[in-house]
N, C-alpha and C positions, 0 to 999 in steps of 0.2 A: 813806549808801551805797544805801539803798533807792530813792532818787530817781534814781540813776544809770541804772537800766534804762530808765525812760520817756524820759529825756533822750537816751540813746543811740539809742533807737528813732526818735525824731524827727529826730535828726542823720542817721541812715541814710536815712530817707525823703527828706529834703532833698537829700542827696548824690545819691541815685538819680535824683531829678527833675532835678537840675542836669546830671547826665551825659546823661540822655535828651534834654534840651533842647540840649545841646552837640552831640549826635549829629545831631539834626534840623537844627541850624544848619550843620553841616559838609556835610550832604547837599544842602542848598538853596543853598549858596554858589555864586556864579558863574552861568554859563549852564547851563540844563538839559541833561542828557545826552540826553534824548529827550522828545518831546511827542507825545501821541496823543489822537485824538478817538474814544472808544469808545462803545458803547451798552449798553442793558440786556442784550443778547446776551452780552457779555463781562463785564458788571458788574451782575449781578442783586443785589437787596437781600439782605443776609445775614439769616438767621432771627432773629427778635426774641424775646427772653426777658425775664422780669421783672427780670433782673439787668443788662440792657443799659443802657449809659451814654451812648449816642449812636447816630447812623446810620452803618452800615457797609455797604460793598459787597463782594461776594465775587468774586475773580478767577476766571473760568471760562475753561478752555482745553481743547483736544481731546487727551485722554490716549491715544488709540489710533486706529489706522486701521481703519475698518469692514471686516470680512471678513477681516482679517489676524490670525493667531495671534502675530505679533510686533508689539508696540505701535507702535514707530516703526522700520520696516525700514531707514531711511537712517542711524540711529544704531547702526551695526554694530560688529563686533569691533575693527576698526581705530580707530574713534572711541573705543571703550572703552579701548584701549591708550593712546591719546593723552591720556587722563585720568589715566594713571599706574597703571592696574590691571595686575597680572601675569596675562597670558592665555597663559602658556607651556604650560599643560596643555590639550590639544585638547578641545573641548566634547564629542566622542564618546567620550573616554576614560572608563574605569570610575571612578566616584567624582567625576566632574567636576561633576555637578549639585550635590552636597553641598558641594564645595570652593568653588564660586562663590557658593553660597547663604550661606556663612559669611563671605564677605568684608565688611569694614566699609564703610559708605557714606562718601562724600567730598563736600566742598563743590565746587560748580562754577557756571558761568553758563550759562543756557539762552537761546537766541534764540527769541522768539515772534514769528512773522510774522503781521501783521494783514491779513486780507482779500487775500491774495496767491495765488500759484500753488499753494502748499501746501494752502490751504483749498479751492481748486477741485478738487484731486485728492481731498481728503477728502470733499467733497460728492458727487463722482462715485461714490466707493466706497460711500458711505452710501445713495445712491439706487439702487445696483445690488444691494442686499441683498434676499433673498427676503421677500416680505410688505410691502415698503415702500409698495406702492400702497394698503395698508390704512390708512395714516397720512393726516392731513389734507393736501390738495394743498400742496406747497411748504413743509411744516412746517420741515424742516431749513434750507431757504433763508431762512425768515423768522425763525427763533429760535435756531439753533445758534450757538455762539461761533465767531468767525472767527479766533481765536488758535490757531496751530498751531506746535509746536516744530519748528524746522528744523535747529538745530545746538546744539552744547554744547561748552564748552571751559573751561580753567582761567584764561585770560587775557581779561578783559573788553575790554581795549584792542585786542587782536588780533581779537576777534570784531567789534568796531565797525569796524575797518579792513576786514574782509571784508563786513560788512553796513552800509554807511554811511547808509542811509535811516533817519533818526531819527524819522520819523513812522509808519513801518511796521514796522521791526524793533526790538522791545523786548528789551533785555538784562536778565534778572532773576537774582538769586542763587537757587540750588537745592541740593538734596541728591540725589546720584545713586549708583547702585550697579550691579553686573553683573546681568544677567538671563540665565539659562539657559533655552532654549526648544527644544522638539522639535515643529516645526510639523506634521510628519506623524505617523501612528501609528507609534510606536517599537516595535521588537522588540528584546529583549535590552538591550544598552547603547545602542541608537539609533545605531549606527555610520554616519557619513556623513550624519545627519539633524539632529543637534542643532546649535544655533547660539548664539552669544553676542551680546548687544546691550546697549545702555545703558538702564537703567530710571531714569526721572526719578521718584524717590521722592516728592518734594514740592518745591514752590516755596516760598521763604521769604516771598514776598509772597502772602498768603492772603486777608486782609481789609484793606480800605482805609477809613480813617475819613473821613467827610464833615464838614467844618467846620460848626459850628452855623449860621453865616450862610447856608450853601448847601444845608442838608439839608431845609428846610421843604417844598419841592415833593415830595421823595421820601417824606416822612412823610405827606403828604396822599394820595399814591398808596397807601401802605401801609394807611392808614385807610379807604380807599374800597372795599377788597375783603378778603374773609376770607383767612386763611393757607392755603397758602404764598403769599408775596407775588409770586413770579414766575409769570406766565401764559405758557404755552407755545403755539406754533403761531399767534402773532399778531405783528405788527410791534412792535418795541421802543418803549417809551413815553417814553424819555429818552436824552439824550446826556451824556457826561461827559468833560471835558477833564482828562487826567492829564499831569503833568510828572514826569520821573524825574531824580533828582539825582546827585551824584557818587558816592554809595554805591548807586546803582541802586534806590533806594527811592522809590516814587511818592507824590504827594499830589494832591488834587483842587483844581482852580482855577475850575471852571465846571460847572454843572448846568443843562441845558436840557430842558424838557418838549417832546416832539415829537408826542405823541398828539393827534389832532384829534377 
């Protein structure tokens, strides 16, 4: 009977690995759902630790609009309601802040637009901030991630119908929740000033593994400079081709060094 424990543990590991491989196979079956060519701006090297088992890239996206107290103003109360959240209590009502703060987060899909109109608006807002002239010239233009959330929904298929460009509009699974905000200085209960919007709590695609056969150029870059590996305010040093599968999970198919 004492041997049953170790044997069971081995069986559990084998089963878990088999399920993981099956999920990968289902994701990559058929034609890719999307294909994008991103750079170090969107995919910097993830921090390296002694426990790291390979090369990983961290997915970077713009989480807020510079100068705005509402992270993504276009993801408003109507969008929040479309995700199934009960917004029947007006945001200016007494106790609304606590009520919406207690609401449980939900799964959804976020559309990340790459290097499109949303990023140009973000860039204009960033460059309009006080003190931006103190930064190196063109810093945001050279190094900021160009992935900007433009929509969110419960149905990935419907989002793809609305955003058919599979090289620019990436649909990724996420966790979202309500966000209560009072953009102006509130007095009392903030009547007429508080607003509700969608808070993208996290993307489920956080770090992306680079296959061993493709990671050598990135490891060479990491070894050539001290941590942190990402250099800001300079042109990106590499490009990465990502494919997204049926489960909207990405994988790396190409890495190309661009630095001269």
